[in-house]
ZAMARGU-4260 file (C-alpha; in steps of 0.2 Angstrom, whole numbers, plus 5000, padded with zeros to 4 digits):
<rodrens>
0) 5455/5145/4729 | 5461/5130/4717 | 5462/5118/4731 | 5445/5121/4736 | 5432/5106/4734
5) 5417/5109/4723 | 5402/5101/4730 | 5394/5096/4713 | 5410/5087/4711 | 5409/5078/4729
10) 5404/5061/4729 | 5386/5061/4741 | 5388/5054/4757 | 5383/5035/4754 | 5395/5023/4758
15) 5408/5019/4747 | 5410/5002/4752 | 5401/4989/4737 | 5388/4977/4745 | 5381/4963/4736
20) 5361/4967/4734 | 5357/4948/4731 | 5355/4946/4751 | 5347/4961/4754 | 5334/4957/4742
25) 5332/4940/4748 | 5330/4948/4765 | 5317/4960/4759 | 5308/4945/4750 | 5309/4935/4767
30) 5302/4950/4778 | 5288/4952/4765 | 5282/4933/4766 | 5285/4933/4785 | 5272/4948/4786
35) 5258/4939/4776 | 5260/4921/4785 | 5260/4931/4802 | 5248/4944/4795 | 5234/4930/4791
40) 5236/4923/4809 | 5238/4940/4817 | 5221/4942/4810 | 5213/4927/4814 | 5218/4930/4832
45) 5210/4948/4832 | 5195/4940/4824 | 5195/4929/4839 | 5198/4939/4852 | 5186/4951/4844
50) 5172/4938/4845 | 5177/4933/4865 | 5174/4952/4868 | 5158/4953/4859 | 5153/4937/4867
55) 5159/4945/4886 | 5152/4962/4883 | 5134/4954/4878 | 5134/4945/4895 | 5139/4958/4905
60) 5125/4970/4896 | 5113/4956/4901 | 5117/4955/4920 | 5117/4972/4919 | 5100/4975/4912
65) 5093/4960/4925 | 5100/4974/4937 | 5094/4989/4932 | 5077/4980/4930 | 5076/4974/4947
70) 5080/4991/4954 | 5067/4998/4943 | 5057/4985/4951 | 5061/4988/4969 | 5058/5006/4968
75) 5041/5005/4960 | 5033/4993/4971 | 5030/5004/4986 | 5025/5018/4973 | 5013/5008/4965
80) 5005/5003/4983 | 5004/5021/4987 | 4996/5025/4971 | 4983/5011/4973 | 4977/5018/4989
85) 4979/5036/4984 | 4966/5028/4971 | 4955/5021/4980 | 4954/5035/4993 | 4951/5045/4978
90) 4935/5032/4974 | 4927/5033/4989 | 4928/5052/4987 | 4921/5053/4971 | 4907/5041/4977
95) 4905/5049/4992 | 4901/5065/4982 | 4891/5058/4969 | 4881/5050/4983 | 4877/5067/4990
100) 4873/5075/4975 | 4861/5061/4972 | 4853/5062/4988 | 4851/5080/4985 | 4842/5079/4970
105) 4830/5067/4976 | 4838/5050/4966 | 4839/5033/4975 | 4856/5024/4976 | 4857/5006/4971
110) 4858/5003/4990 | 4840/5010/4992 | 4834/5001/4976 | 4839/4986/4982 | 4833/4989/4999
115) 4815/4993/4992 | 4816/4978/4979 | 4819/4966/4997 | 4805/4976/5006 | 4795/4973/4992
120) 4797/4957/4988 | 4796/4953/5005 | 4777/4960/5007 | 4774/4952/4990 | 4776/4933/5001
125) 4767/4939/5014 | 4750/4944/5003 | 4752/4928/4994 | 4753/4919/5010 | 4736/4928/5016
130) 4728/4925/5001 | 4730/4907/5002 | 4723/4905/5020
</rodrens>
């Protein structure tokens, strides 16, 4: 058992060859410097790309909105026409119903009053013409 190695006394698994730390330190400093330079350039490129995509997205959104408005207008035009004709029909039906109720109550309509006004005007002219003779 004397030949057995004690794990506490054994050297770690790190390489046994000595390395000059100067070039490694310089490589690390160089890596940091490159990362700063290229990071700034990369940030600028990312900002430019973001702006380009924003303009493109805005353009696509405007086109999509115009297309949607055209489709909605195309769908609503026939509906509006049918609605207008339905409103006209409903108004005519209401007018006929009101006219019927007024006639049953003995209330003259606007057309009846206009007709009577014309007849009164005609009779007045005839009386004036007869009085002058």
